[in-house]
C-alpha positions in Angstrom: -28.3 -24.2 -31.6 -28.6 -24.0 -27.6 -26.7 -21.4 -26.1 -22.9 -21.7 -25.1 -21.1 -19.8 -22.8 -17.9 -19.2 -24.1 -16.0 -17.1 -21.6 -17.4 -15.8 -18.3 -15.7 -13.9 -15.4 -16.4 -11.2 -12.9 -14.4 -9.2 -10.5 -14.8 -5.8 -8.4 -13.3 -2.9 -9.9 -13.1 0.8 -9.4 -14.6 3.3 -12.0 -11.2 4.2 -13.2 -10.3 0.1 -13.5 -13.4 -0.4 -15.4 -13.0 2.6 -17.8 -9.7 1.4 -18.6 -10.6 -2.1 -19.2 -13.6 -1.0 -21.8 -10.9 1.6 -23.1 -8.6 -1.3 -23.8 -11.6 -2.7 -25.7 -12.4 0.1 -27.5 -8.9 0.8 -28.9 -8.8 -3.0 -30.4 -12.0 -2.2 -31.8 -10.8 1.0 -33.3 -8.1 -0.7 -35.0 -9.9 -3.5 -36.4 -7.9 -6.0 -34.2 -9.2 -9.0 -32.3 -10.5 -7.8 -28.7 -9.1 -10.0 -25.8 -12.1 -11.0 -23.3 -9.9 -11.7 -20.3 -6.7 -10.4 -18.9 -4.3 -13.4 -19.8 -5.8 -12.9 -23.7 -6.6 -16.6 -24.1 -10.3 -15.6 -25.6 -10.7 -13.3 -28.2 -13.5 -11.8 -30.1 -13.3 -10.2 -33.7 -16.5 -8.7 -34.4 -17.4 -7.4 -38.1 -17.3 -4.3 -39.4 -21.2 -3.4 -38.1 -22.7 -5.2 -35.1 -26.0 -4.7 -33.0 -25.2 -2.8 -29.7 -27.5 -3.0 -26.8 -27.5 -0.9 -24.0 -29.8 -1.8 -21.2 -30.0 0.0 -17.5 -32.1 -2.4 -15.2 -33.0 -2.1 -11.3 -34.2 -5.1 -9.3 -34.6 -4.1 -5.5 -31.4 -2.2 -4.6 -29.3 -3.6 -7.0 -28.8 -1.7 -10.4 -27.2 -3.1 -13.6 -25.6 -1.6 -16.7 -25.6 -4.2 -19.5 -23.6 -3.3 -22.5 -24.2 -6.2 -25.4 -22.8 -6.3 -29.2 -24.4 -9.4 -30.9 -23.5 -10.6 -34.6 -24.0 -13.4 -36.8 -20.9 -16.1 -36.1 -20.0 -16.1 -39.5 -19.7 -12.4 -39.7 -17.1 -12.3 -36.9 -14.7 -14.9 -35.0 -14.1 -16.0 -31.6 -11.0 -18.0 -30.5 -10.4 -19.8 -27.3 -6.9 -20.7 -26.1 -5.1 -18.5 -28.4 -1.8 -16.6 -27.2 -2.7 -13.2 -28.5 0.9 -11.9 -27.0 3.7 -11.1 -29.4 6.4 -11.8 -26.6 7.9 -15.0 -24.7 9.4 -14.9 -21.1 12.8 -16.3 -21.3 13.9 -18.3 -18.0 18.1 -18.7 -17.9 20.9 -19.3 -15.9 23.5 -16.8 -15.6 27.3 -17.0 -15.5 27.1 -16.6 -11.5 24.6 -19.2 -11.4 21.8 -16.8 -10.9 18.3 -17.6 -12.3 16.9 -14.6 -14.4 14.4 -13.7 -16.8 13.5 -11.3 -19.6 10.7 -11.0 -22.0 11.6 -10.5 -25.6 9.4 -9.4 -28.3 8.6 -11.1 -31.6 10.9 -8.6 -33.2 13.9 -9.6 -30.9 13.9 -6.5 -29.0 14.0 -7.3 -24.8 11.2 -5.3 -23.4 11.5 -6.2 -20.0 13.5 -8.2 -17.6 13.9 -8.9 -13.6 15.6 -6.5 -11.5 17.7 -9.0 -9.8 19.1 -12.5 -10.2 17.0 -15.2 -7.9 18.9 -18.1 -6.1 16.6 -20.7 -7.9 14.5 -21.6 -11.1 11.7 -21.7 -8.4 12.1 -18.2 -7.2 12.6 -16.7 -11.0 9.5 -18.3 -12.0 7.4 -16.9 -9.4 8.8 -13.4 -10.2 7.7 -13.3 -13.9 4.4 -15.0 -12.8 3.9 -11.8 -10.7 4.8 -9.5 -13.7 2.2 -11.6 -16.1 -0.3 -11.2 -13.2 0.0 -7.6 -12.3 1.4 -5.9 -15.7 -2.0 -5.4 -17.1 -3.6 -4.0 -14.3 -0.8 -2.0 -13.3 -1.3 1.8 -12.6 1.2 4.4 -14.1 2.7 7.1 -12.2 4.7 9.7 -13.6 7.6 10.7 -10.9 9.2 13.8 -13.0 5.8 15.2 -12.1 5.1 14.0 -8.8 2.0 12.4 -9.9 -0.1 10.2 -7.5 -0.5 6.7 -8.9 -3.5 6.1 -11.0 -6.3 4.6 -8.9 -7.8 2.7 -11.6 -5.0 0.3 -11.3 -6.6 -3.3 -10.9 -3.3 -5.0 -9.6 -1.1 -5.2 -6.8 1.6 -3.2 -8.9 2.5 0.0 -10.2 4.6 1.3 -13.4 6.7 4.2 -12.6 8.1 6.6 -15.3 11.3 8.5 -14.5 14.3 10.3 -16.0 17.6 9.2 -14.7 20.7 11.2 -13.9 21.9 11.1 -17.8 18.5 12.2 -18.9 17.3 9.0 -20.2 13.5 8.1 -19.4 13.1 4.6 -17.9 10.1 2.3 -16.5 9.9 0.1 -13.3 7.1 -2.1 -12.5 6.7 -2.2 -8.5 4.7 -4.1 -6.3 2.6 -2.7 -3.4 5.3 -4.5 -1.1 8.0 -2.1 -2.7 9.9 -4.6 -4.6 10.9 -3.7 -8.2 9.5 -6.8 -10.2 10.4 -5.7 -13.4 12.2 -2.5 -15.6 12.8 -2.2 -19.0 16.9 -2.7 -19.0 17.5 0.5 -20.8 17.3 4.3 -21.0 14.8 6.0 -23.9 15.7 9.1 -25.3 12.1 10.4 -24.8 9.0 10.1 -22.2 6.9 8.9 -25.1 9.3 6.1 -26.2 9.4 4.9 -22.6 5.3 4.6 -22.2 5.7 2.9 -25.4 7.8 0.2 -23.9 6.0 -0.1 -20.9 2.4 -0.4 -22.8 4.1 -3.3 -24.9 4.7 -5.1 -21.6 1.0 -4.6 -20.2 0.3 -5.8 -23.6 2.1 -8.4 -24.0 3.0 -9.7 -20.7 -0.1 -11.5 -19.4 -0.3 -14.0 -22.5 3.3 -14.8 -22.9 4.2 -18.1 -22.7 7.6 -19.4 -21.0 10.8 -21.0 -22.5 14.0 -22.2 -20.9 16.9 -21.3 -22.6 21.0 -21.5 -22.1 23.3 -18.7 -22.1 
């Protein structure tokens, strides 16, 4: 059969950003789950238990390349395109005051994120949730309780901030580089670990989530 390119993408990333991307692939491989090839999780590969791994370092003129390639027989694995690997859905709605809002609801019924404000129009609300879809997966993380700097491996224009509130609850918010809070967890967590689990769920599920309009 002739060679077919199912998916191809190229973008500049920092070393830590590349490490974050490879770590995401490694975690899915270790858990035996389908691996998303793109940020939107619309293309996934599901390799078999064993596959050929080829590593090649090549120098051409003043350019050096590191190629890491996995290969297996098609019938031993699986490739899916135009899939929705997300386990959550963005819900767009109008509140009692006529403001438009969104929330990200997991398939288990839990609301894992929402907008930090009401919008004057549906279009503005859609722009807000699209910003979350675009920026969540590659957002860095800063723990404000430790006065840490943001992760410089971030590949988006937003940062997750982890903090404890006045009542001792742990919370997170997603802050755009322009200073605007574009999403938060909508609740306080009993531990830092649970708050991290919450924001990781948003990182994983927001990019590929479908959007539906609902009535309140």
